[in-house]
Each structure stands twice: as C-alpha cells, then as structure tokens.
Residue, then its C-alpha position, 0 to 999 in steps of 0.5 A: m310788137p308784131q309777131n314773130k313765125l316760125k315754119a311748123t308742121f301740123m300732124r296727127g299721130g295716132t289718137s293725139k296731134a302736136v306741132v312738129f318743128n325740123r330742129q333746124d328751124l328752132p333757136e339753136d338753145p333749147a333754152q329757149w324753147d320753152p316761150i314758144f312752145l307756150s305761146v304756140m299751143g296758148s299755154p297757160d289759159p285758167n279756161g282750159r281750152q287754149l283758144d289762142g293757140m293751137g292746142g286743144g284744151l287736152s293733154s292730148l292735142s298740147k303737144v310739140c315735137v322736134v325732129g332733127l339730125p340724130t346724134r347717135p350712130d344707130a338712129d336716123i333721126d333725133y326726136t325730142f317730145a314736149q308736153i305742154s300743160v293746159k292751164s300752167a306754164v309748164v313744158d315738160y320733156s320727161a316722157n315721150c309720147g308713143n302716139m306721135s311717135s308714129a308721124m315721126g319717120p313719115f315726117a322725117v322722110s317728107e323733109g328729106l332728113v331720111k331717104a325712102p324708097a319710092d316705093g315699098e316699105a320705109v324704115v326709120r330709126i327714130h331715137n327719142t331723147n326724152t327716153g334714150k331709146i330707139i323706136v323703129a318705124r316701119f311705113p309704106m311709100n306711094d310713088g316716092e310719098v308717104e302713103t296715108d289711104g290703107e284700110m286700118t284703123i285706130d279706135g279714137v279716130g274716125g276713118q282709117g289709114a295706111p298702119v304705121r307700125l312702130e317698134f319700141l325694142y328694149p323699152g325697160g328702164t327708160r327713166t329709171g334704168r330698171l324695168l322693175p324699178t323696186g325690184r318687184p312685180c308688186d309693191h303697197l303704197d300708203i295713200p292718205g284717205l286710202g291707206s295702203v293701196e297695192a300697185s305695179l310699178v314698171d318702167a317700160a316705154n314710159p313709167c307707169v304704175f298700175v293700180a286696180a280699179m276696185s281698190m280706188g272704189k271704182d268698177g273701171s269701166e267709167m267714162p272720161e268725163a265721170l272721172e273728171n267730175d270726181p275730185v276725190f279720185l283725181d286727187r287720190m290718183e294723183a296721190i298715187r302718182c306722186a308717191a310711186s314716183v318717189a318709190m322709183g326714184l323719179a323724185p326724192n318728196a312727194a312735193e318734187a313729184a308733184n313738179i314733175p305731172s307726166v310721169p310716172k304715168v298712172a291708170m287703174i285697170v280692171s279685168p275683162r268685163e263689160m264695157t261701152t265706149l265713147s263711140g257708144q260700142r259695146l265691147g263684153p269680157s272676150d274683146m279684151s285682155l284686161g281694161i284701162r282708165m288712165i290719168s295724163i297730166g291730171q286729166p282722164h285720157r279719152a283712150v290710152p297713150i301707146t307708151g302707157a298700153t307699151c308698158l301695161a302690156i310688158a306687166v302683162r308678161i311679168a309674173g306676180s304683176l298686178p296687169n299679170r294677175m288681173a289680165r286674160a292673155g296667153e301667148g299672142p298680142i295683148t288687147i287692151a280695152h279703154p274709153s274709145g275701144t281697144t289697142v292691141v299691142d304685141a309684148a316680150v319679156e325674158h326671165a319673166d319669173d325672176p325679177a332680179k332677170t326680168r327684161a324687156l325685149h319689144g313692145a310693138v304697136y300699128r297706128t295711123t298718121r297724118r300731115l294736116f298742115e304745113g307752113n308758118v306758126f306764130y307765136r308771142t315770146a315777150q306774152a309766153t315769158a311775162q305769162a311763165r313768170r306770172s305762173a311761176 
C-alpha cells in the first residue's frame, strides 16, 4: 500500500521540536488526526527511539502542532498542541507546550495566516485551544521575513537567535478553572511508600504539582539520566502526579489519572544551591531563584517546559506556597535553574496573600525559534491504526 503524504513544517521552538501542520492541510474531522500523528512521529515504539518517524525518543522531541484561522475575535490564529507518547499509542491534547508556542507566531506569518510589518515587531495573538488561553507573541521582522538571527541564547540550545517574547495572559485555571484548584497554597498528599507529602497544586499555563526534593530523598541537582535510572523515584513521582490530579479535580481517581499522562506536570524543587548543568557549567546559589527537576510523560525533562516554568514562577508569587517559601526572589524576574541551565520568567499575581482572591495576571518568557525544513511528511494510516488497536 503506498504511503500518504501531507504538507508540513518541522520547527524548533525553545528547547522542543515539532512537526507543524496548517489546519487546512489536515482532515476536516479531528477524530482522524491521531493515527496520522502517531505514524508521523513513529509511535508507539517499544524501543523508545521513534526511528520510523520524526520523533526523537524524548517527550520534548515528540510533538505535533496545528495552526489555523482563529475561532474567537481576540485572536489571530488558533493553535492546538498534541503530545505524542513515545512508547504507547497515545495522542494527548490535554495541555499546551510553551516552548512550541514560541514557534506558532512565526509559522503563522510565514504561512500567510497573519499579516506582519516588513520590518520592526510582529505581534500575533495566539488562541491555544488546549487551555482556552491567549498567548501574545512578539518577534522581529526583517525585509518581509521572520528574523532568526540575533544575540539571544537559551540554555539547552546551541548558538544564538532572535528573541520571541511570549506573554501568557491571565494564565490561571487553564484546566480546573482556578489558580489554586484546592483553594489552598499547600496541601498534603497521601503517597504509598512515602506517607504524607507536602505539595503545592497550581494551575497556571498548565496544571502543575510541586514537591520539595528533600521529601523525595533527593538533593534537587540530579541529572536526568540518574533520575531515569531510579524506577522507585519515577514511580513515586507518578503516584504524586496521580494523587494531585484527583485533588485538583482533573480525574475522578488515580486509575483514571494514569490515563492522562501529561497533566498535571509534576516536579521537585530545591532552594538555591550549587549544581552542574548537562553542558558541564557550574551554577551557584546566586545564579538562581530556585531549582527544578520536572517529569514529562514519565521522563525526566532535560530542561523545563515553558508552561511549567511559568506556573512555577507564578507559584513563587503566591504567599504560603511551597515555591514561595523555598525561593530566593524579589520583585524582579524569577530565575529557574534546570538541568540545561536557567530560564528567566517574569510573573505577576494580585491578592497573593488571599487564596480565595489570588489571580495570575501574566507570565512572560523569552525563547528563540527556527524553521528547520518544510515539504511533505509521509505516514501510513493503516499501520498506525493497527498499532493503536494493539496498544489499547
């Protein structure tokens, strides 16, 4: 049977990469998308490498984005994000990817979906359909083209690029409708093998649960590979994620929460301390406001998802939360240390000391992005559908 093909673009956004589709090039019925996306990325792959597709064997490299005309008047485009599981036939639309969000404005301008000035700053209002939130992207134009050259560097990506500013407007309550889904800045979760674990459950940009590294028997500076090789740790973090999902109202029970692997994100955090990055750079306490090790789809993240960093920075601003108590942060931007280096996030909340009224105003980050190639991507729908049925 001959392969099918679709027009597509491969893009890097921040520390992630994804296959990006124009909505008009996909089947009109979204119910037909999953087998296509699975085949395109090479999932499911029991070997965890996705060699038969565009995926790279990591959650940050197994992503699909769909961009189309807006369905609400305060947006210029609609953007739908799909996280593709590496080893199982799961296409998860339950959360957004902040890193890939930085590529959506430039993609829309290059595709002719949005008009931009020939020179100067382009502004694209992005409606993320996963969260129902608006993200404003600002990036430079040069002679009618999206500028990619610049002096900005981001940890985890080699080289330099032009900055893309992402403004997550009123990011609270993306899935639960509340910035603090339980109404409290801190909760205690009953976890088998650990007992009562203190955690902060926050829903901003994406729902997240934060626990102290010490409560997990860690120092918070472990490398991703070391965490990958610790199945007890990963099982406990998954148990925390599932318990938090139930507490946040995202799932009725832990069994159902296990079937929604991308939300909430789960992370352990640590107060400023010395740590080494994947590149060998040494960070000291003065280089950070606090440190993080986040798990994404069961895998330790090599950096930190932008939505996770945004949620953490907003949590730092909430009086009494675990991040607030552990961070060293003033009124300025918050510097988050992760395995690849640091990420700086500007965040603001109002009524920070009143959980009933606390509201996230914005979270803003800077990323770089680049269009890597465009053309046709090939897929085998029949094989992907069969794999999905076998995996179900």
